C-alpha positions in Angstrom: -21.8 50.7 29.2 -24.9 52.8 28.4 -23.4 54.0 25.2 -22.5 50.4 24.2 -26.1 49.3 24.7 -27.3 52.3 22.7 -25.0 51.4 19.8 -26.3 47.8 19.9 -29.9 48.9 19.9 -29.2 51.3 17.1 -27.6 48.5 15.1 -30.6 46.3 15.7 -33.0 49.0 14.4 -30.7 49.6 11.4 -30.9 45.8 10.6 -34.7 45.8 10.9 -34.9 48.8 8.5 -33.1 46.8 5.8 -34.6 43.3 5.9 -33.3 42.2 2.6 -29.7 43.0 3.6 -30.1 41.4 7.0 -31.6 38.2 5.7 -28.8 37.8 3.1 -26.1 38.5 5.6 -27.5 36.2 8.2 -28.0 33.3 5.8 -24.6 33.7 4.3 -23.0 33.5 7.8 -25.3 30.7 8.8 -24.2 28.5 5.9 -20.5 29.1 6.8 -20.9 28.7 10.6 -23.3 25.8 10.3 -21.0 23.8 8.1 -18.0 24.5 10.3 -20.0 23.5 13.4 -21.1 20.2 11.9 -17.6 19.3 10.7 -16.1 20.4 14.0 -18.4 18.1 15.9 -17.0 15.2 13.9 -13.4 16.3 14.2 -13.9 16.9 18.0 -15.4 13.5 18.7 -12.8 11.7 16.5 -9.5 13.5 16.8 -9.6 15.9 19.8 -11.3 14.1 22.7 -9.5 11.9 25.0 -10.4 8.2 25.0 -13.1 7.3 27.7 -10.6 5.5 29.9 -8.8 6.7 33.1 -5.4 8.2 32.2 -5.9 7.1 28.6 -2.7 8.8 27.5 -0.8 5.8 29.1 -2.7 3.2 27.0 -0.8 1.8 24.0 -1.0 -1.1 21.5 2.0 -3.4 21.0 2.4 -4.8 17.5 4.8 -7.4 16.1 6.8 -6.2 13.2 7.9 -8.6 10.5 7.0 -7.7 6.9 5.1 -4.7 8.2 2.9 -4.2 11.3 1.0 -7.4 12.3 -0.7 -9.1 15.2 1.3 -11.1 17.7 1.4 -14.8 18.5 0.8 -16.3 22.0 4.5 -17.1 22.8 5.6 -13.6 21.9 2.8 -12.1 24.0 3.8 -14.2 27.0 7.5 -13.2 26.8 6.7 -9.5 26.4 4.2 -9.7 29.3 6.6 -11.5 31.7 9.9 -9.8 30.9 9.0 -6.2 30.3 10.0 -3.3 32.6 7.7 -0.6 31.2 4.1 -1.8 31.5 1.8 -1.8 34.5 0.0 -4.5 32.6 -0.1 -6.1 29.2 -3.2 -7.8 27.9 -4.4 -9.4 24.7 -7.6 -9.9 22.7 -9.0 -11.1 19.4 -12.4 -11.0 18.0 -14.8 -13.9 17.5 -18.6 -14.2 17.2 -20.9 -16.8 18.8 -24.2 -18.5 18.1 -26.4 -17.4 21.1 -29.2 -19.9 21.6 -31.5 -21.0 24.4 -33.6 -18.8 26.6 -36.7 -19.8 24.6 -35.7 -17.2 22.0 -34.5 -17.3 18.4 -30.9 -18.2 17.8 -28.8 -15.1 16.9 -25.2 -14.4 16.0 -23.5 -12.0 18.4 -20.2 -10.2 18.1 -17.8 -11.2 20.9 -14.2 -10.9 21.9 -11.7 -13.2 23.7 -9.7 -11.2 26.2 -7.0 -11.9 28.8 -8.4 -11.7 32.4 -6.4 -8.5 33.0 -7.7 -6.8 30.0 -10.4 -4.6 31.6 -8.3 -3.7 34.6 -5.7 -2.4 32.1 -8.4 -0.2 30.4 -9.6 0.8 33.9 -13.2 -0.4 33.3 -15.3 -2.3 35.8 -18.7 -4.0 35.5 -21.8 -2.2 36.7 -23.3 -5.5 37.8 -21.5 -8.7 39.1 -17.7 -9.1 38.8 -15.0 -8.9 36.3 -12.7 -11.7 35.2 -10.3 -13.3 37.7 -7.0 -15.1 37.1 -8.7 -18.5 37.6 -11.1 -17.8 34.7 -8.2 -18.1 32.3 -7.8 -21.8 32.9 -8.9 -23.8 29.9 -12.5 -25.1 30.4 -13.6 -22.2 32.7 -16.5 -20.9 30.7 -17.5 -17.5 32.0 -18.8 -14.5 30.1 -19.3 -10.7 30.6 -22.2 -9.1 28.8 -22.5 -5.7 27.3 -25.2 -3.4 28.8 -27.0 -3.3 25.5 -27.2 -7.1 25.1 -28.3 -7.4 28.8 -31.2 -5.0 28.1 -32.1 -6.2 24.6 -32.2 -10.0 25.1 -32.6 -10.3 28.9 -34.8 -7.3 29.8 -32.1 -5.9 32.1 -32.8 -8.8 34.6 -30.5 -8.3 37.6 -30.9 -12.0 38.5 -29.1 -13.0 35.3 -25.7 -13.0 37.2 -24.7 -16.6 37.9 -27.1 -18.1 35.4 -26.0 -20.0 32.3 -26.3 -19.2 28.6 -25.5 -21.2 25.5 -22.7 -19.9 23.2 -21.9 -22.1 20.3 -23.6 -25.0 22.1 -21.4 -24.6 25.2 -22.8 -23.5 28.6 -21.2 -20.2 29.9 -21.8 -18.6 33.3 -22.7 -14.9 33.2 -20.5 -13.2 35.8 -21.0 -9.5 35.1 -22.5 -6.7 33.0 -20.3 -3.9 31.6 -21.2 -0.2 31.7 -23.7 1.2 29.1 -22.1 2.5 25.9 -18.7 1.2 26.9 -16.2 1.9 24.2 -14.1 -1.1 23.1 -11.2 0.3 21.1 -13.7 2.2 19.0 -12.4 1.5 15.5 -13.0 -2.3 15.9 -16.2 -4.3 15.8 -18.3 -3.6 18.8 -18.6 -6.8 20.9 -21.7 -7.6 22.9 -20.0 -10.1 25.1 -16.5 -11.1 26.3 -15.0 -14.4 27.4 -11.5 -15.2 28.8 -8.8 -16.0 26.3 -7.4 -19.5 27.0 -5.7 -22.4 25.2 -5.6 -26.1 25.7 -2.2 -27.8 26.0 -0.8 -28.4 22.6 -3.3 -26.1 20.9 -1.9 -25.2 17.4 -3.3 -21.7 17.8 -0.8 -21.0 20.6 2.3 -21.7 18.3 4.6 -19.1 16.7 3.1 -19.8 13.3 -0.2 -18.0 14.2 -0.1 -14.2 14.6 -3.6 -13.2 15.6 -3.5 -11.5 19.0 -3.8 -7.8 19.5 -1.9 -6.5 22.5 -3.0 -3.6 24.7 -0.8 -2.2 27.5 -0.8 0.5 30.2 2.6 2.2 30.5 4.0 2.8 34.0 3.9 6.5 35.0 6.7 8.5 33.4 7.5 5.9 30.8 7.8 7.3 27.2 6.9 5.6 24.0 10.6 5.6 23.1 11.5 3.8 26.3 8.7 1.2 25.7 9.9 0.5 22.2 13.5 0.0 23.4 12.3 -2.4 26.1 10.1 -4.6 23.9 12.8 -4.9 21.2 15.4 -5.9 23.8 13.0 -8.7 24.7 12.4 -9.5 21.0 16.2 -10.0 20.6 16.1 -12.7 23.2 13.3 -14.7 21.5 13.8 -17.9 19.5 16.6 -17.9 16.9 14.0 -19.0 14.3 12.2 -15.7 14.8 15.0 -13.2 14.8 13.2 -11.1 12.2 10.3 -10.3 14.5 10.5 -7.1 16.4 7.9 -5.0 18.2 6.5 -1.5 18.0 4.5 0.5 20.6 1.8 2.9 19.3 -0.3 5.2 21.5 -3.8 3.8 21.6 -5.4 7.1 20.6 -3.2 7.3 17.5 -4.0 3.7 16.7 -7.7 4.3 16.9 -7.5 7.5 14.8 -5.6 5.6 12.2 -5.8 7.1 8.7 -8.8 9.4 9.2 -6.8 12.4 10.6 -5.7 13.8 7.2 -9.1 13.6 5.4 -10.9 15.1 8.4 -8.4 17.9 8.7 -8.8 18.5 4.9 -12.6 18.8 5.4 -12.1 21.1 8.4 -9.8 23.3 6.3 -12.3 23.3 3.5 -15.2 24.5 5.6 -12.8 27.1 7.2 -12.1 28.4 3.7 -15.9 28.4 3.0 -16.5 30.5 6.2 -13.8 32.9 5.0 -15.6 33.3 1.7 -18.9 33.9 3.6 -17.2 36.5 5.8 -15.7 38.3 2.8 -19.2 38.4 1.2 -20.7 39.9 4.3 -17.8 42.4 4.5 -18.6 43.5 1.0 -22.2 43.9 2.0 -21.2 46.0 4.9 -18.9 48.1 2.8 -21.7 48.9 0.4 -23.9 49.8 3.4 -21.2 51.9 4.9 -20.7 53.8 1.6 -24.3 54.8 1.7 -23.8 56.1 5.2 -20.7 58.2 4.5 -22.6 61.4 5.1 -24.0 60.1 8.4 -20.5 59.3 9.7 -19.1 62.7 8.4 -21.8 64.5 10.4 -20.9 62.4 13.5 -17.3 63.3 13.0 -18.2 67.0 12.6 -20.1 66.8 15.9 -17.0 65.4 17.7 -17.1 61.7 17.3 -13.5 60.3 17.0 -12.4 57.4 14.8 -12.3 55.0 17.7 -15.9 55.9 18.5 -17.1 55.2 14.9 -15.1 51.9 14.7 -16.7 50.8 18.0 -20.2 51.6 16.8 -19.7 49.7 13.5 -18.3 46.7 15.3 -21.2 46.7 17.8 -23.7 47.0 15.0 -22.0 43.8 13.6 -22.5 41.8 16.8 -26.3 41.1 16.2 -25.4 39.9 12.7 -22.8 37.5 14.1 -25.1 36.2 16.9 -28.1 35.8 14.6 -25.9 34.1 12.0 -24.4 31.8 14.7 -27.8 30.9 15.9 -29.1 30.1 12.4 -25.9 28.2 11.7 -26.4 26.1 14.8 -29.8 25.1 13.6 -28.4 24.2 10.2 -25.6 22.2 12.0 -28.1 20.2 14.0 -30.0 19.3 10.9 -26.9 18.8 8.8 -25.3 16.6 11.4 -28.2 14.2 11.4 -28.1 14.0 7.6 -24.3 13.7 7.7 -24.5 10.7 10.1 -26.3 8.7 7.4 -23.3 9.3 5.1 -20.5 8.7 7.6 -18.3 5.7 6.7 -18.6 2.8 9.1 -14.8 2.8 9.4 -14.8 6.3 11.1 -13.7 5.7 14.7 -15.8 6.9 17.6 -18.6 8.0 15.3 -21.2 7.0 17.9 -20.0 9.9 20.2 -20.6 12.6 17.6 -23.1 15.1 18.9 -23.8 18.8 19.4 -22.6 19.3 23.0 -21.2 22.0 25.2 -17.8 21.9 23.4 -19.4 22.3 20.0 -21.7 25.0 21.3 -18.6 26.8 22.5 -17.0 26.4 19.1 -20.1 27.9 17.5 -20.1 30.9 19.8 -16.4 31.4 19.2 -16.8 31.1 15.4 -19.7 33.7 15.6 -17.5 36.2 17.5 -14.6 35.7 15.2 -16.8 36.3 12.1 -17.9 39.6 13.8 -14.3 40.6 14.0 -13.4 39.4 10.5 -16.4 40.9 8.6 -16.9 43.9 10.9 -13.4 45.3 11.5 -12.3 45.9 7.9 -15.3 47.9 6.9 -15.2 49.8 10.2 -11.5 50.8 9.8 -12.1 51.7 6.2 -15.1 53.9 7.0 -13.3 55.6 9.9 -10.3 56.6 7.6 -12.5 58.8 5.4 -12.0 62.5 5.7 -15.0 64.4 7.0 -15.1 66.8 4.1 -15.3 63.9 1.6 -18.5 62.7 3.2 -20.0 66.3 3.4 -19.0 67.1 -0.2 -22.1 67.0 -2.4 -20.1 64.9 -4.8 -18.6 62.8 -2.2 -20.1 59.6 -3.5 -17.9 59.8 -6.5 -14.8 61.1 -4.7 -11.8 59.5 -3.1 -13.8 57.7 -0.5 -15.7 55.8 -3.2 -12.5 54.9 -5.0 -11.0 53.6 -1.8 -14.1 51.6 -1.1 -14.0 50.2 -4.7 -10.4 49.1 -4.3 -11.1 47.4 -1.0 -14.2 45.6 -2.4 -12.2 44.6 -5.4 -9.5 43.1 -3.2 -12.2 41.2 -1.3 -13.5 39.8 -4.5 -10.1 38.6 -5.6 -9.7 36.9 -2.2 -13.1 35.2 -2.7 -12.2 34.0 -6.1 -8.8 32.6 -4.9 -10.4 30.7 -2.0 -13.2 29.4 -4.1 -10.8 28.1 -6.7 -8.6 26.3 -4.1 -11.7 24.5 -2.9 -13.0 23.7 -6.4 -9.6 22.3 -7.4 -9.6 20.1 -4.2 -13.1 18.9 -5.0 -12.3 18.3 -8.6 -9.3 16.1 -7.7 -11.5 14.2 -5.2 -14.2 13.6 -7.8 -11.7 12.4 -10.3 -10.2 10.1 -7.7 -13.6 8.7 -6.7 -14.4 8.1 -10.4 -11.2 6.2 -10.8 -12.0 4.1 -7.7 -15.5 3.4 -8.9 -14.3 2.1 -12.2 -11.2 0.2 -11.0 -11.0 -3.5 -12.1 -12.0 -5.5 -9.1 -11.3 -8.8 -10.7 -14.9 -10.1 -10.1 -18.5 -9.5 -11.1 -20.6 -8.1 -8.3 -23.9 -8.1 -10.1 -26.6 -10.4 -8.9 -24.4 -12.0 -6.2 -25.8 -12.5 -2.7 -23.5 -13.3 0.1 -24.0 -14.3 3.8 -22.0 -15.7 6.7 -22.6 -19.2 8.1 -20.7 -19.6 11.4 -20.8 -23.2 12.8 -20.2 -23.7 16.5 -17.1 -25.8 17.2 -19.0 -27.6 20.0 -21.4 -29.1 17.5 -19.0 -29.2 14.6 -15.6 -30.2 16.0 -12.5 -28.9 14.2 -9.6 -31.5 13.8 -6.1 -30.3 14.7 -4.3 -33.1 12.8 -4.0 -33.1 9.0 -4.4 -36.8 9.0 -7.7 -36.6 11.0 -11.1 -37.3 9.3 -12.7 -34.4 7.5 -14.2 -31.6 9.7 -17.8 -32.1 10.6 -18.6 -28.7 9.2 -17.5 -29.8 5.7 -20.5 -32.1 5.4 -22.8 -29.3 6.4 -21.5 -26.9 3.8 -21.5 -29.6 1.1 -25.2 -30.3 1.8 -26.0 -26.6 1.9 -24.3 -26.1 -1.4 -26.2 -29.0 -3.0 -29.5 -27.7 -1.6 -28.8 -24.1 -2.7 -27.8 -25.1 -6.2 -31.1 -26.9 -6.5 -33.2 -23.8 -5.6 -35.2 -22.2 -8.5 -33.4 -19.2 -10.0 -29.9 -20.0 -8.7 -27.3 -20.0 -11.4 -24.3 -20.9 -9.2 -23.3 -21.1 -5.6 -19.9 -21.4 -3.8 -18.4 -21.1 -0.3 -15.1 -19.6 0.8 -13.4 -18.5 4.0 -13.0 -14.9 2.7 -14.7 -13.0 0.0 -13.2 -10.2 -2.1 -12.7 -6.8 -0.4 -11.7 -8.5 2.9 -15.1 -9.9 3.9 -14.5 -13.0 6.1 -11.6 -14.6 8.0 -8.4 -14.3 6.1 -5.4 -16.6 6.7 -1.8 -15.7 5.9 0.7 -18.5 5.1 4.3 -18.7 4.1 4.9 -19.9 0.6 7.6 -22.1 -0.9 8.1 -23.6 -4.4 9.9 -26.9 -5.0 13.0 -26.5 -7.1 13.4 -22.8 -6.4 16.3 -21.6 -4.2 15.4 -22.1 -0.6 15.1 -19.2 1.8 17.8 -19.1 4.5 15.7 -17.0 7.0 12.0 -16.5 7.7 12.3 -12.9 6.5 13.0 -14.2 3.0 9.9 -16.5 2.9 7.1 -15.0 0.9 3.7 -14.7 2.6 0.4 -15.4 0.7 -3.2 -15.2 1.6 -4.9 -18.6 1.8 -8.5 -19.0 0.4 -10.5 -22.2 0.8 -13.1 -22.4 -2.0 -15.7 -24.8 -3.3 -15.6 -25.9 -7.0 -18.1 -23.4 -8.3 -16.8 -20.4 -6.4 -14.9 -18.8 -9.3 -17.9 -19.1 -11.6 -20.2 -17.6 -8.9 -18.0 -14.5 -8.4 -17.3 -14.2 -12.1 -13.5 -14.4 -11.5 -11.7 -14.9 -14.9 -9.5 -18.0 -15.4 -6.3 -16.9 -17.1 -4.6 -20.3 -17.5 -5.2 -24.0 -16.7 -8.4 -25.0 -14.9 -10.4 -24.3 -11.8 -11.5 -26.8 -9.2 -13.9 -29.7 -9.9 -15.8 -32.2 -7.8 -12.9 -34.6 -8.3 -10.6 -32.4 -6.3 -11.5 -34.1 -3.0 -9.7 -35.8 -0.1 -7.5 -38.7 -1.4 -7.1 -37.2 -4.8 -4.0 -35.3 -6.0 -3.5 -32.2 -3.8 -4.0 -29.1 -6.1 -4.0 -25.3 -5.9 -4.9 -22.3 -8.0 -2.8 -19.2 -7.8 -3.6 -15.6 -8.8 -1.6 -13.5 -11.3 0.4 -11.8 -8.6 1.8 -15.1 -7.3 2.5 -16.2 -10.9 4.3 -12.9 -11.6 6.3 -12.8 -8.4 7.2 -16.5 -8.0 7.3 -17.7 -11.6 8.5 -14.7 -13.6 10.1 -16.6 -16.4 8.4 -20.0 -16.3 5.0 -21.6 -16.6 3.5 -22.1 -13.1 1.2 -24.9 -14.2 2.4 -28.3 -12.9 4.7 -26.7 -10.4 4.8 -28.1 -6.8 4.2 -25.6 -3.9 3.5 -25.8 -0.2 2.1 -23.3 2.3 5.0 -23.1 4.7 8.8 -22.4 4.9 11.5 -24.9 3.7 12.1 -27.8 6.0 15.4 -26.2 7.2 13.4 -23.5 8.9 10.7 -25.7 10.4 12.1 -25.7 13.9 9.7 -24.0 16.3 6.9 -24.2 13.8 6.3 -27.9 13.1 8.1 -31.1 13.7 10.4 -31.9 10.8 8.7 -35.3 10.5 5.4 -33.6 9.8 6.0 -31.6 6.6 3.6 -29.3 4.9 1.3 -30.8 2.2 2.7 -30.5 -1.4 0.2 -29.2 -3.9 0.3 -29.0 -7.7 -0.6 -25.7 -9.4 -3.4 -26.4 -11.9 -4.7 -22.9 -12.7 -4.0 -19.2 -12.6 -6.9 -16.8 -12.1 -7.2 -13.0 -12.4 -6.1 -10.8 -9.5 -9.0 -9.9 -7.2 -9.1 -6.9 -4.9 -8.7 -8.8 -1.7 -8.6 -5.8 0.6 -9.6 -2.4 -0.7 -10.0 -0.8 -4.1 -7.1 1.6 -3.7 -4.5 -1.0 -2.9 -2.9 -3.5 -5.2 -4.2 -7.1 -5.2 -2.3 -9.3 -2.8 -0.7 -12.7 -3.4 -3.4 -15.4 -3.1 -3.4 -19.2 -3.2 -6.7 -21.0 -3.5 -7.1 -24.5 -2.1 -10.1 -26.9 -2.6 -12.3 -26.9 0.5 -12.4 -30.7 0.6 -8.6 -31.0 0.5 -7.8 -28.7 3.5 -7.3 -30.3 6.9 -5.9 -29.5 10.3 -4.6 -26.1 11.4 -6.4 -23.3 9.6 -9.7 -24.8 9.0 -12.4 -22.3 9.7 -15.9 -23.3 10.7 -17.2 -19.8 9.7 -17.5 -19.7 5.9 -19.1 -17.3 3.5 -21.8 -18.5 1.1 -22.0 -16.7 -2.3 -25.0 -17.2 -4.6 -25.5 -15.9 -8.1 -29.2 -15.4 -8.9 -31.4 -12.9 -10.7 -34.2 -13.4 -8.2 -35.1 -10.6 -5.7 -32.8 -10.6 -2.7 -35.5 -11.1 0.0 -36.9 -14.2 -1.8 -33.4 -15.6 -2.1 -32.5 -14.9 1.6 -35.7 -16.6 2.8 -35.1 -19.7 0.6 -31.5 -20.1 1.9 -32.6 -19.6 5.5 -35.1 -22.4 5.1 -32.4 -24.7 3.8 -30.0 -23.8 6.7 -32.8 -24.5 9.2 -33.5 -27.8 7.5 -29.9 -28.8 8.2 -29.6 -27.3 11.7 -32.6 -25.5 13.3 -30.3 -23.7 15.7 -27.9 -22.3 13.0 -28.2 -18.6 12.4 -27.3 -16.8 9.1 -25.6 -13.4 9.4 -23.8 -10.8 7.4 -26.3 -10.8 4.6 -25.5 -8.4 1.8 -25.1 -8.4 -2.0 -21.7 -7.9 -3.4 -22.9 -4.6 -4.9 -23.7 -3.5 -1.4 -20.3 -4.6 -0.1 -18.6 -2.7 -3.0 -20.6 0.4 -2.1 -19.5 0.1 1.5 -15.8 0.1 0.5 -16.5 3.4 -1.3 -18.3 5.0 1.7 -15.2 6.9 3.0 -14.1 8.4 -0.4 -17.7 9.0 -1.2 -18.2 10.9 2.0 -15.1 13.0 1.6 -15.8 13.8 -2.1 -19.5 14.7 -1.4 -18.7 17.1 1.4 -15.7 18.7 -0.2 -17.7 19.1 -3.4 -20.6 20.6 -1.5 -18.4 23.1 0.3 -16.6 24.0 -3.0 -20.0 24.5 -4.7 -21.2 26.8 -1.9 -17.9 28.8 -2.0 -18.3 29.2 -5.8 -21.8 30.4 -5.4 -20.8 32.9 -2.8 -17.9 34.1 -4.9 -20.2 34.6 -7.9 -22.6 36.5 -5.7 -19.6 38.6 -4.4 -18.5 39.6 -7.8 -22.1 40.2 -8.9 -22.5 42.5 -5.9 -19.3 44.4 -6.6 -20.2 44.9 -10.3 -23.7 46.0 -9.4 -22.3 48.5 -7.0 -19.9 49.7 -9.6 -22.7 50.1 -12.1 -24.8 52.1 -9.6 -21.8 54.4 -8.7 -20.9 55.0 -12.3 -24.4 55.6 -13.7 -23.5 59.2 -14.5 -20.3 58.2 -16.3 -22.2 55.6 -18.4 -24.9 58.2 -19.1 -22.3 60.6 -20.4 -20.6 57.9 -22.5 -23.9 56.9 -24.1 -24.9 60.6 -24.7 -21.6 61.1 -26.5 -22.2 58.2 -28.8 -20.9 55.1 -27.0 -22.8 51.9 -28.0 -24.2 49.4 -25.5 -21.6 46.9 -26.5 -18.9 49.4 -25.5 -20.4 49.8 -22.0 -20.9 46.0 -21.8 -17.2 45.4 -22.6 -16.1 48.0 -20.1 -18.0 46.6 -17.2 -17.3 42.9 -18.0 -13.7 43.7 -18.6 -13.4 45.3 -15.1 -15.1 42.3 -13.5 -13.1 39.7 -15.4 -9.9 41.5 -14.5 -10.6 40.9 -10.9 -11.6 37.3 -11.7 -8.4 36.5 -13.5 -6.3 38.0 -10.7 -8.2 35.8 -8.2 -7.9 32.7 -10.4 -4.2 33.3 -10.7 -3.7 33.6 -7.0 -6.0 30.7 -6.4 -4.0 28.5 -8.8 -0.8 29.2 -6.9 -2.5 28.4 -3.6 -4.1 25.3 -4.9 -0.8 24.1 -6.3 0.7 24.4 -2.8 -2.2 23.1 -0.7 -3.4 20.1 -2.7 -0.1 18.5 -1.9 -1.6 17.7 1.5 -4.3 15.7 -0.3 -2.0 13.3 -2.2 -2.7 10.4 0.2 -6.4 10.8 -0.3 -6.2 10.5 -4.1 -6.2 7.5 -6.4 -5.1 7.5 -10.0 -4.7 11.3 -10.2 -1.8 13.6 -9.3 -2.4 16.4 -6.7 -1.0 18.8 -9.5 -3.1 17.3 -12.3 -3.0 20.0 -15.0 -6.3 19.0 -16.6 -8.2 19.5 -13.3 -6.6 22.8 -12.6 -7.4 24.1 -16.2 -11.0 22.9 -16.2 -11.7 24.3 -12.7 -10.1 27.7 -13.6 -12.2 27.8 -16.8 -15.4 26.8 -14.9 -14.9 29.6 -12.3 -14.1 32.1 -15.0 -17.4 31.2 -16.8 -19.4 31.5 -13.6 -17.8 34.9 -12.9 -18.5 36.0 -16.5 -22.2 35.3 -16.1 -22.1 37.2 -12.7 -20.5 40.2 -14.4 -22.8 40.1 -17.5 -26.0 40.6 -15.5 -25.1 44.1 -14.0 -23.2 45.0 -17.2 -26.4 44.4 -19.2 -28.2 46.8 -16.8 -25.5 49.4 -17.4 -26.2 49.4 -21.2 -29.8 50.4 -20.5 -29.0 53.6 -18.6 -31.1 56.5 -19.9 -28.8 59.6 -20.1 -31.7 62.0 -19.5 -32.9 60.2 -16.3 -29.4 59.5 -14.9 -28.0 63.1 -15.5 -31.1 64.8 -14.1 -30.0 63.8 -10.6 -26.6 65.2 -11.1 
């Protein structure tokens, strides 16, 4: 132990004697370790940690399967809940938000969720104050609510006397029965509710029919039940469901996998990228240590002559590397703390469990492990190499030019090739991501986002009743929105205004409906009936969003109740349903043929027939990297009954500053209803930017890591060529003395460096061709083997390496033969 401590103290003194070497090595390691620590903290919180529920591995989600994975309807949920043999409990939920008023405070819109009364017992979560839901709370008309700890503190000052008191939600009085734990996770990749109320339906409620798939189901498996057994059980039950719904099956997905979703691959790609960057940093430090060890060959030869064995020399060199690793790890941790705070501002909102990302004991352990591994990686190779040298080589007066130096040069050259290959792989990956992001940024969205302000106007059903019968009078909310549009259009600076149930890019409440065309062959099963998205829009909506009209006309003020029922379709519907005919004038309806109406509607109450009067351009209704969906647009004034949404989106096109426009619209809303809040305020440019947040985050980080790796690789080859020039000064002096020109020496040095570069580029191209296949799902509009990207990146790295070689080569041309040979 005493000799080990002596070696460590000697190593520390050695580092202090060479401050420039020490600072460069520590900062190189700090960059690699810091980046790895920051990314690992994200990966650990998102992918590696168990969910914060007891025995979370038994929690699953159950989805209906029709044309892809979808939510479930109430009858299906009840049959799965009552007939299954695999679940300890099966619950359901769906999201909704509420106007919270009263309490002598301003009205606000709060995110909520409707849950079955067994939902929290399935998750294993209990209130910290009051009680949870009871079976009786599920009866229709039992208005009780659970609050989040955050809402309880923010709005009610953490008042313990709140339990049992009433609060107004959407104009209806709810009794507060409990407060949930602080920071309680609610299926993290979903909107974070601030309150929960029991899920219940009145008798005859259209939402509880098999034509409405909106429930998300969460279950807890019985001990020992596998996912395969659960899937077999739910599909056995699905086979016994109504004959009209034979096409519906079920699929069980572990809750953890559901939450992680599609982020696993991009996060693992980023983790692999920073691991490569750390390897490049380690190779650089190993090169520095090799250069340092070459200068100490005589010292180790003397030690060997005095009886030190190879194992003793290797141990000393490794122990001298320990302080570098620890100091580099400490500096890297500081960089990680700073970098993580910066990175949190760039994290996409879709990243699950992002609120749990932090530097904790697990991350600290990773940093320590990374530091120790780097000690082994960058310390072991130079140590073994130094210990292999023969004693007489080190004691020979010309030993610096002997076999040891040639071995050292070969090893350093090999390390440079490795650096170049790793850097090129990272650069190719970053280049592909940048090209993909560019393609996404310039994709045709189908609308004009410039100068368009949007906001959400959610009307409470208690104040604005929603009719359930298509023959009922117009919804009370329709009058509100018509008046708001009229007032908004009259505001100074407003060019156009419109309302809709869902904006482009999936902002709002979408509705999916079956689609049939009169005169076309009728489907014989529900699986054959096309499904379209339904959008309710006001007459000026298309102009407000700048959506091009391809054929026919848009909606006008004459398209109201009592007039001819009309619809506008997008190009996707026109292409799929009317491939060889003009869709204008055709009759459509949003539902299946009458022969398949059993179980959905009574045959004596058919779906409304509508005439197609226009075709508009495809609009990106979900995300930029997916094709536009099939969409049917219906005039707001002509839509009745099932599907009417009291929560609509207002869009306003104006060149006025956003804050002035928001204040003016708020004033108009308050003039119509002083208790009505406005929420979800954002420009369409901002919404477009949010959809790009995930690819922007991935591209930015991968580009940053690749840039650092390229810089380190350039420094690596610069260091090697500088070392070569120093070692070969006598040779260059003799060449110049014998008549060689500076250009000859320049070509000699640059040629040696570029040879290493080209070998590294070749190896890197092979590695990139193999590894970028893993990124294909992250790319848009570019192949993972795009030849242009590979060629440009290889040329870029070669040019950087050329500059790095030219600097020491230029110094070699200025060697003075008299000065250089005097020391020989």
